[in-house]
C-alpha positions as CSV (number, residue, x, y, z in Angstrom):
1,M,-1.2,30.8,5.0
2,S,1.0,31.9,2.2
3,E,2.1,30.0,-0.9
4,T,5.0,27.6,-0.6
5,N,6.9,25.3,-2.9
6,R,4.1,22.8,-2.7
7,I,1.0,25.1,-2.5
8,E,-0.3,27.4,-5.2
9,Y,-3.3,29.8,-4.9
10,K,-5.6,30.9,-7.7
11,R,-8.4,33.4,-7.0
12,E,-10.6,32.0,-9.7
13,L,-10.6,29.8,-12.7
14,N,-10.7,32.1,-15.8
15,T,-9.2,32.3,-19.2
16,D,-6.1,34.0,-17.8
17,V,-5.3,31.1,-15.4
18,D,-3.0,28.5,-17.0
19,I,-4.0,25.6,-14.9
20,E,-2.1,23.1,-17.1
21,K,1.1,24.9,-16.4
22,E,0.7,24.7,-12.7
23,V,-0.3,21.0,-12.8
24,I,2.7,20.2,-15.1
25,A,5.1,22.0,-12.7
26,F,4.0,19.8,-9.8
27,L,4.0,16.6,-11.9
28,N,7.6,17.3,-12.7
29,Y,8.4,18.3,-9.1
30,Q,9.8,15.6,-6.8
31,E,7.2,16.2,-4.1
32,G,4.0,17.0,-6.2
33,G,1.8,19.8,-4.7
34,L,-1.6,21.4,-4.1
35,I,-3.5,24.0,-6.1
36,Y,-6.4,25.9,-4.5
37,I,-9.0,27.7,-6.5
38,G,-10.8,30.3,-4.5
39,I,-7.9,31.8,-2.5
40,D,-6.0,34.9,-3.6
41,K,-2.3,35.4,-3.6
42,Q,-2.4,37.0,-0.1
43,G,-4.1,33.8,1.3
44,N,-7.5,35.4,1.6
45,V,-10.4,33.0,1.0
46,V,-12.8,34.3,-1.6
47,G,-14.6,31.1,-2.6
48,V,-15.8,29.6,-5.8
49,T,-19.2,30.3,-7.3
50,D,-19.6,27.5,-9.9
51,M,-18.1,24.6,-8.0
52,D,-19.3,21.7,-10.2
53,G,-18.7,23.5,-13.5
54,D,-15.1,24.5,-12.5
55,M,-14.2,21.1,-11.3
56,L,-15.4,19.5,-14.5
57,K,-13.4,22.1,-16.6
58,I,-10.3,21.4,-14.6
59,K,-10.5,17.6,-15.0
60,D,-11.2,18.0,-18.7
61,R,-8.3,20.3,-19.3
62,I,-5.8,18.2,-17.4
63,K,-7.0,15.0,-19.1
64,N,-6.8,16.4,-22.7
65,N,-4.0,19.0,-22.6
66,V,-1.3,17.3,-20.5
67,S,1.1,14.5,-21.8
68,P,2.0,11.8,-20.8
69,S,-1.4,11.0,-19.3
70,A,-1.8,12.4,-15.8
71,M,-4.8,10.2,-15.1
72,G,-4.3,8.6,-11.7
73,L,-1.8,11.3,-10.7
74,F,-4.3,14.0,-9.8
75,D,-7.4,14.5,-7.8
76,V,-9.9,17.4,-7.8
77,V,-11.9,17.7,-4.6
78,S,-14.1,20.3,-2.9
79,E,-13.3,21.9,0.5
80,N,-15.1,24.3,2.7
81,K,-13.0,27.0,4.5
82,E,-14.4,29.9,6.5
83,G,-17.8,29.0,5.2
84,K,-16.8,29.3,1.5
85,N,-16.4,26.6,-1.1
86,L,-13.0,25.9,-2.5
87,I,-11.5,23.6,-5.1
88,K,-8.4,21.7,-4.2
89,I,-6.3,20.0,-6.9
90,I,-4.0,17.3,-5.5
91,V,-1.1,16.6,-7.8
92,A,1.3,13.7,-7.3
93,S,4.9,13.6,-8.6
94,G,4.8,11.6,-11.9
95,S,7.2,8.8,-12.8
96,E,7.2,9.6,-16.6
97,K,8.8,13.0,-16.4
98,P,9.0,15.3,-18.2
99,Y,5.3,16.1,-18.4
100,F,4.3,18.8,-20.9
101,K,1.5,20.6,-22.7
102,K,0.5,18.5,-25.7
103,K,0.3,21.7,-27.8
104,Y,4.0,22.5,-27.4
105,G,5.6,19.1,-26.8
106,M,8.8,18.6,-24.9
107,T,10.1,22.2,-25.2
108,E,10.7,25.0,-22.8
109,K,7.4,26.4,-23.9
110,G,5.6,23.1,-23.0
111,C,7.5,21.9,-19.9
112,F,7.5,23.5,-16.4
113,I,9.0,22.8,-13.0
114,R,8.2,24.2,-9.6
115,T,10.8,26.7,-8.4
116,G,10.1,28.2,-5.1
117,T,6.5,29.5,-5.3
118,A,6.3,29.7,-9.0
119,A,6.0,27.4,-12.1
120,E,9.0,28.2,-14.3
121,P,9.8,27.0,-17.8
122,M,12.0,23.9,-17.7
123,P,15.4,24.4,-19.4
124,Q,15.8,22.3,-22.5
125,A,18.8,20.5,-21.0
126,M,16.7,19.3,-18.1
127,V,13.9,18.3,-20.5
128,D,16.3,16.1,-22.4
129,K,17.9,14.6,-19.3
130,L,14.5,13.7,-17.8
131,F,13.3,12.1,-21.0
132,A,16.5,10.0,-21.3
133,S,15.9,8.6,-17.8
134,R,12.1,8.3,-18.1
135,T,10.6,5.1,-16.6
136,R,9.7,2.8,-19.4
137,N,8.9,-0.4,-17.6
138,S,5.6,0.6,-16.2
139,I,2.7,-1.9,-16.5
140,G,1.0,0.5,-18.9
141,K,3.8,0.2,-21.4
142,I,4.2,-3.6,-21.1
143,K,2.3,-5.6,-23.7
144,S,0.1,-8.4,-22.4
145,H,1.2,-11.8,-23.5
146,R,-2.5,-12.5,-24.0
147,Q,-4.7,-10.4,-26.3
148,D,-7.9,-12.4,-26.1
149,L,-9.0,-10.8,-22.9
150,S,-12.6,-10.0,-21.7
151,F,-13.7,-7.5,-19.1
152,E,-17.2,-8.4,-18.0
153,Q,-16.3,-8.2,-14.3
154,L,-14.8,-4.7,-14.8
155,R,-18.0,-3.7,-16.6
156,I,-20.1,-4.9,-13.7
157,Y,-18.1,-2.9,-11.1
158,Y,-18.4,0.3,-13.2
159,D,-22.1,-0.3,-13.7
160,E,-22.6,-0.6,-9.9
161,K,-21.1,2.9,-9.6
162,H,-23.3,4.2,-12.4
163,K,-20.3,4.8,-14.6
164,P,-21.0,2.4,-17.6
165,L,-18.1,1.7,-19.9
166,N,-18.4,2.8,-23.5
167,K,-16.9,1.3,-26.6
168,Q,-13.7,3.3,-26.1
169,F,-13.1,2.2,-22.5
170,K,-9.9,0.3,-23.2
171,R,-8.3,3.5,-24.5
172,N,-10.0,5.8,-21.9
173,L,-8.8,3.6,-19.0
174,E,-5.3,3.3,-20.5
175,L,-5.5,-0.4,-21.1
176,L,-3.7,-0.2,-24.4
177,T,0.0,0.4,-25.3
178,E,1.0,3.2,-27.6
179,A,0.9,0.6,-30.4
180,G,-2.7,-0.3,-29.6
181,S,-2.2,-3.7,-28.0
182,L,-3.7,-4.6,-24.6
183,N,-1.1,-3.9,-21.9
184,Y,-0.3,-5.5,-18.5
185,V,-2.9,-3.3,-16.7
186,A,-5.5,-4.9,-19.0
187,Y,-4.2,-8.3,-18.2
188,L,-4.5,-7.7,-14.4
189,L,-8.0,-6.4,-14.8
190,A,-9.2,-9.0,-17.2
191,D,-11.8,-11.7,-16.3
192,E,-9.0,-14.4,-16.6
193,N,-5.3,-14.2,-15.8
194,N,-2.7,-16.0,-13.9
195,T,-2.3,-13.6,-11.0
196,S,-3.2,-14.9,-7.6
197,I,-3.1,-13.2,-4.2
198,K,-2.4,-15.4,-1.2
199,V,-3.9,-15.0,2.3
200,A,-2.2,-17.4,4.7
201,K,-2.9,-18.2,8.3
202,Y,-0.5,-19.7,10.8
203,K,-1.1,-21.4,14.2
204,G,1.6,-19.5,16.1
205,T,3.9,-16.6,15.7
206,N,6.1,-18.0,12.9
207,R,5.6,-19.8,9.5
208,V,6.2,-23.3,10.8
209,D,2.6,-24.4,11.2
210,L,0.4,-23.3,8.3
211,T,-3.2,-23.9,9.1
212,E,-5.0,-22.2,6.2
213,S,-4.0,-21.0,2.7
214,N,-6.3,-19.2,0.4
215,E,-5.8,-17.9,-3.1
216,Y,-7.8,-15.1,-4.6
217,G,-7.2,-14.4,-8.2
218,Y,-7.1,-15.8,-11.7
219,C,-9.8,-13.1,-12.2
220,S,-10.0,-9.3,-12.4
221,L,-7.7,-7.7,-9.8
222,I,-10.7,-5.7,-8.6
223,K,-12.6,-8.9,-7.8
224,A,-9.5,-10.4,-6.1
225,T,-9.1,-7.2,-4.0
226,K,-12.7,-7.4,-2.8
227,S,-12.2,-11.1,-2.0
228,V,-9.1,-10.3,0.1
229,L,-11.0,-7.5,1.9
230,D,-13.9,-9.8,2.6
231,K,-11.6,-12.5,4.0
232,L,-9.7,-10.2,6.3
233,E,-13.0,-8.7,7.5
234,L,-14.0,-12.2,8.6
235,E,-10.6,-12.7,10.3
236,N,-10.8,-9.3,12.0
237,R,-12.8,-10.6,14.9
238,T,-13.6,-8.9,18.2
239,A,-11.2,-9.4,21.1
240,A,-12.4,-8.9,24.6
241,T,-10.1,-7.6,27.4
242,I,-11.6,-8.1,30.9
243,T,-10.4,-5.8,33.6
244,S,-11.5,-5.5,37.2
245,K,-14.0,-2.8,36.2
246,E,-15.2,-3.6,32.7
247,R,-15.0,-5.7,29.6
248,I,-13.4,-3.9,26.6
249,D,-14.3,-5.1,23.1
250,E,-11.9,-4.3,20.3
251,R,-11.3,-5.6,16.8
252,F,-8.0,-7.5,16.2
253,W,-6.8,-4.7,13.9
254,N,-8.2,-1.3,13.2
255,S,-10.6,-1.7,10.3
256,I,-9.8,1.6,8.6
257,A,-6.1,1.1,8.7
258,L,-6.4,-2.5,7.6
259,R,-8.5,-1.6,4.5
260,E,-6.0,1.2,3.6
261,A,-3.1,-1.2,4.0
262,V,-4.7,-3.8,1.7
263,I,-5.5,-1.3,-1.0
264,N,-2.1,0.3,-0.7
265,A,-0.3,-3.0,-1.0
266,I,-2.2,-4.0,-4.2
267,V,-2.3,-0.6,-6.0
268,H,1.4,0.1,-5.4
269,N,2.7,-3.4,-5.9
270,D,5.5,-3.7,-8.5
271,F,3.7,-6.1,-10.8
272,T,6.5,-5.8,-13.4
273,R,8.2,-8.4,-11.3
274,E,5.2,-10.7,-11.6
275,V,5.1,-11.1,-7.8
276,P,1.7,-10.2,-6.2
277,P,1.3,-8.9,-2.6
278,K,0.7,-11.4,0.2
279,F,-1.2,-11.3,3.4
280,E,-0.2,-13.5,6.4
281,I,-2.1,-13.9,9.7
282,F,-0.2,-15.0,12.8
283,S,-1.4,-15.5,16.4
284,D,0.0,-12.1,17.4
285,R,0.0,-10.0,14.2
286,I,-1.0,-9.6,10.5
287,E,1.8,-9.0,7.9
288,I,1.0,-7.3,4.6
289,T,3.9,-7.5,2.1
290,S,4.1,-5.9,-1.3
291,T,6.8,-6.1,-4.0
292,G,8.9,-3.0,-4.6
293,S,10.2,-0.7,-2.0
294,L,9.9,3.1,-2.0
295,P,9.6,4.8,-5.5
296,E,12.9,6.1,-6.8
297,G,13.7,9.4,-5.3
298,M,11.3,9.2,-2.4
299,T,12.6,9.2,1.2
300,E,10.9,7.5,4.2
301,T,10.1,10.9,5.6
302,E,8.3,12.0,2.5
303,F,6.5,8.7,2.4
304,F,5.2,9.1,6.0
305,E,4.2,12.7,5.3
306,G,1.8,11.6,2.6
307,F,3.7,12.7,-0.5
308,S,2.5,10.5,-3.4
309,I,4.3,8.9,-6.4
310,P,1.8,6.3,-7.6
311,R,3.7,3.3,-8.9
312,N,0.7,2.2,-11.1
313,K,-1.2,5.3,-12.0
314,E,-3.5,3.3,-14.3
315,L,-4.6,1.1,-11.4
316,M,-4.9,4.1,-9.1
317,R,-7.2,5.8,-11.5
318,I,-9.5,2.8,-11.8
319,Y,-9.5,2.1,-8.0
320,K,-10.5,5.7,-7.5
321,D,-13.3,5.4,-10.1
322,L,-14.6,2.4,-8.2
323,E,-14.3,4.2,-4.9
324,L,-11.8,1.7,-3.5
325,V,-9.4,4.6,-3.1
326,E,-10.5,7.9,-1.6
327,Q,-8.4,11.0,-1.9
328,L,-5.0,10.7,-3.5
329,G,-2.2,10.5,-1.0
330,S,-4.6,9.8,2.0
331,G,-3.8,6.1,2.6
332,I,-0.6,6.3,4.7
333,P,-1.8,9.2,6.9
334,R,-5.0,7.2,7.6
335,I,-2.9,4.2,8.7
336,L,-0.6,6.4,10.9
337,E,-3.7,7.6,12.8
338,H,-3.9,4.2,14.3
339,Y,-0.4,2.7,14.0
340,D,3.1,4.2,14.4
341,R,5.9,4.3,11.8
342,A,7.6,1.2,13.4
343,C,4.9,-0.9,11.8
344,F,6.4,-0.2,8.4
345,R,9.5,-2.1,7.2
346,F,11.4,-1.3,4.0
347,T,13.9,-3.5,2.2
348,E,15.5,-3.1,-1.2
349,N,12.8,-5.1,-2.9
350,F,9.8,-5.2,-0.5
351,M,7.7,-3.1,1.8
352,R,5.9,-4.7,4.8
353,M,3.2,-3.5,7.1
354,V,2.9,-5.3,10.5
355,F,-0.1,-4.7,12.7
356,P,-0.1,-6.3,16.1
357,T,-3.2,-8.3,17.1
358,V,-5.2,-6.9,20.0
359,G,-6.2,-9.2,22.9
360,Q,-7.6,-12.7,22.6
361,V,-10.9,-14.0,21.3
362,T,-11.9,-15.9,24.4
363,P,-10.3,-14.2,27.4
364,Q,-10.3,-15.7,30.8
365,V,-10.8,-13.8,34.1
366,T,-8.2,-16.1,35.7
367,P,-5.9,-17.0,32.8
368,Q,-3.7,-20.0,33.1
369,V,-0.1,-18.8,33.8
370,T,1.8,-22.0,33.2
371,P,1.6,-23.3,29.6
372,Q,1.1,-27.0,29.0
373,V,4.4,-28.5,27.8
374,T,5.7,-32.0,27.3
375,P,8.6,-33.4,29.4
376,Q,10.9,-33.0,26.4
377,V,10.0,-29.3,26.0
378,K,10.6,-28.8,29.8
379,L,14.1,-30.2,29.4
380,L,14.7,-27.9,26.4
381,L,13.5,-24.8,28.3
382,G,15.8,-25.6,31.1
383,I,19.0,-25.3,29.0
384,F,18.3,-21.8,27.5
385,S,20.7,-19.1,28.5
386,G,20.0,-16.5,25.8
387,E,20.1,-17.2,22.0
388,H,21.1,-20.5,20.6
389,T,21.4,-22.3,17.2
390,R,19.7,-25.6,16.7
391,Q,23.0,-27.4,16.9
392,E,23.9,-25.7,20.2
393,L,20.6,-26.7,21.8
394,Q,20.9,-30.3,20.5
395,E,24.4,-30.6,21.9
396,L,23.4,-29.1,25.3
397,L,20.8,-31.8,25.5
398,G,23.2,-34.5,24.4
399,L,21.0,-35.6,21.5
400,S,22.6,-37.0,18.3
401,D,19.4,-37.6,16.3
402,R,18.5,-34.3,14.6
403,K,15.0,-35.5,13.5
404,N,14.1,-36.7,17.0
405,F,15.2,-33.3,18.4
406,R,13.1,-31.3,15.9
407,L,10.0,-33.5,16.2
408,N,9.9,-34.0,20.0
409,Y,11.7,-30.9,21.4
410,L,12.1,-27.9,19.1
411,N,8.9,-27.9,17.1
412,P,6.6,-28.6,20.0
413,A,8.3,-25.7,21.9
414,V,7.7,-23.3,19.0
415,E,4.1,-24.5,18.7
416,A,3.5,-23.9,22.4
417,E,4.9,-20.4,21.9
418,V,7.5,-20.8,24.6
419,V,10.4,-20.7,22.1
420,R,10.6,-18.4,19.1
421,L,12.7,-18.0,16.0
422,L,14.8,-14.8,15.7
423,N,14.4,-14.9,12.0
424,P,10.8,-16.1,11.4
425,D,10.9,-15.1,7.7
426,S,13.5,-17.8,7.0
427,P,12.5,-20.7,9.3
428,K,14.9,-23.2,7.6
429,S,17.9,-20.8,7.5
430,S,21.2,-22.4,8.5
431,R,21.9,-19.3,10.6
432,Q,18.6,-19.5,12.5
433,R,18.7,-18.9,16.2
434,Y,16.2,-19.5,18.9
435,T,15.3,-17.8,22.2
436,L,12.7,-18.0,24.9
437,T,9.4,-16.1,24.5
438,D,7.9,-14.2,27.4
439,K,5.7,-17.2,28.0
440,G,8.7,-19.4,28.1
441,K,10.5,-17.1,30.6
442,Q,7.4,-17.1,32.7
443,Y,7.3,-20.8,32.8
444,I,10.9,-21.1,33.9
445,K,10.3,-18.5,36.6
446,V,7.2,-20.3,37.9
447,K,9.1,-23.7,38.0
448,K,11.9,-22.2,40.0
């Protein structure tokens, strides 16, 4: 395989290889890219002799020689190809362009951009334009409204991974603004804060009947994340499908995809809006919603192909340190191994992942076909001829009391899952419309 606009080969890491230049070019490039050490320009695999030493040198050079900080925007991993060891540097597109060599600053000598298969000096006009439009509202630049923060929980998590924090950890983990104050990243990771993540559970397929509401937060975001993962692991029970030949046991949702979706929703949430992600469990699905849609400049196609533009690079770096995130850019491809693209929904302000629930917890060999409904619900089902508003249904039944209609007809029908809302996200909307579910249609068919 030859070099491309997103792939660069280096035969070896030596004094002639300007690794910073290649990394900076990909950081400034819209799609990021990959750098392989141990492959020559013709695509021949030659391997790396000092794997650990070279990986350490690469990380150290990127950390100390590139500005703004690229921590959380790159990953250095080992690979084996044709029986030989290689080093792969994964570089995401950064949001604080232009990136440059600290030694030369924001000049044509310090800034580079990927052009075709080469890293070229960036014209000064482009440098100035990128700097003028640089993102400045990232959580790393926002000063925390509280400066009396403690980080004992964070210390414990780092100790568990045998990566004890030293006295300079606040600066090393980028928990400080340029002026030296604790930033919003620090606030999210502190032992105490006002950020809470909700996990809600509903009886049916809509938000009408809330049966359980849990809040995980007011603590380090790492601890809240682990609590959400533990809760959803409990909810991710085993469903059994019984066929004429065998019993098939399967989890409600794929465990790998679910974990990736949870981490993705938290790490990439737009916390600048002070709205945390939320997790909602329905009888037929789980919905995971995070604030903020696709990063600026990224298309849905690029998103699904695994291109990465971390919204919160500081959080990404820490989640990787604590092994909550594996390889940079691997989350969405992992989810797509189990669910198709239709499970993702994008709006101007939010992104939602919807995973359908598999089977039922207690299956029956001879399931009951006809749902148990009240006489009022039977009357309601009999008047449906497509989609209707609440007023239309009430008038068709000849009922004048709105409260009576909702309590004795509409709500019980929705709870019995024979009628559904066409806009479940806004159950009280004045434009809400209702229609029969498959169960409701089956009931009508049986009664005929």
